[in-house]
C-alpha positions in Angstrom: 74.9 303.5 -97.0 77.5 300.7 -96.7 75.6 297.4 -95.3 72.4 299.0 -96.5 69.9 296.7 -98.1 68.5 297.7 -101.5 66.2 295.5 -103.6 67.7 292.4 -102.2 71.3 293.5 -102.5 73.6 294.5 -99.6 76.0 297.3 -100.5 79.7 296.6 -99.7 81.5 299.6 -100.7 81.7 302.8 -102.6 83.0 302.5 -106.2 83.0 306.2 -107.0 81.0 309.3 -107.3 79.8 311.5 -110.2 78.0 314.8 -111.0 74.3 313.0 -110.9 74.8 309.6 -108.9 77.0 307.5 -106.6 78.1 304.0 -107.5 78.3 301.1 -105.3 79.5 297.7 -105.3 76.8 295.2 -103.9 76.2 291.5 -103.7 73.1 289.4 -103.3 72.7 286.6 -100.5 74.7 284.3 -102.8 77.6 287.0 -102.9 76.9 287.5 -106.7 78.2 290.8 -107.5 76.4 293.9 -108.8 76.8 297.6 -109.3 74.3 299.9 -107.8 73.9 303.5 -109.1 72.0 306.1 -106.9 70.9 309.2 -107.9 71.9 312.2 -105.5 69.0 313.0 -103.5 69.1 316.8 -104.2 68.5 315.6 -108.0 65.8 313.0 -107.5 62.7 315.7 -107.2 63.7 317.1 -111.0 61.7 315.1 -113.4 64.1 315.8 -116.3 67.1 314.5 -114.4 65.1 311.3 -113.4 63.9 310.8 -117.0 67.9 311.2 -118.0 68.8 308.7 -115.4 66.3 306.1 -116.5 67.3 306.7 -120.4 70.8 306.1 -119.7 69.7 302.8 -117.8 67.7 301.9 -121.0 70.8 302.7 -123.2 72.9 300.4 -121.0 70.5 297.5 -121.5 71.2 297.2 -125.2 75.0 297.4 -124.7 76.8 294.1 -124.8 80.3 294.1 -123.9 82.5 291.9 -121.3 83.8 295.1 -119.6 80.4 296.6 -119.0 78.2 295.3 -116.3 74.6 294.4 -117.5 71.6 296.6 -116.2 69.0 294.4 -114.8 66.4 296.9 -113.2 65.7 300.5 -112.5 63.7 301.4 -109.3 62.5 304.3 -107.4 62.8 303.8 -103.5 61.5 306.5 -101.3 
């Protein structure tokens, strides 16, 4: 997954793994940092899990704290 490109971002390294998803540190072409959360492939076919994942992103959009990264987008890729 390292060096993969997703939505214009290049994955640099793994930040951690959870029960539902893996988190990665990524950068755009200008080296602006971003975090990418990728749902485990084994869960991506379950509509209830995908809805929960999207709901989490929606909740994160409403949070505003210097120690929490902003959520800018959610997308389904292949």
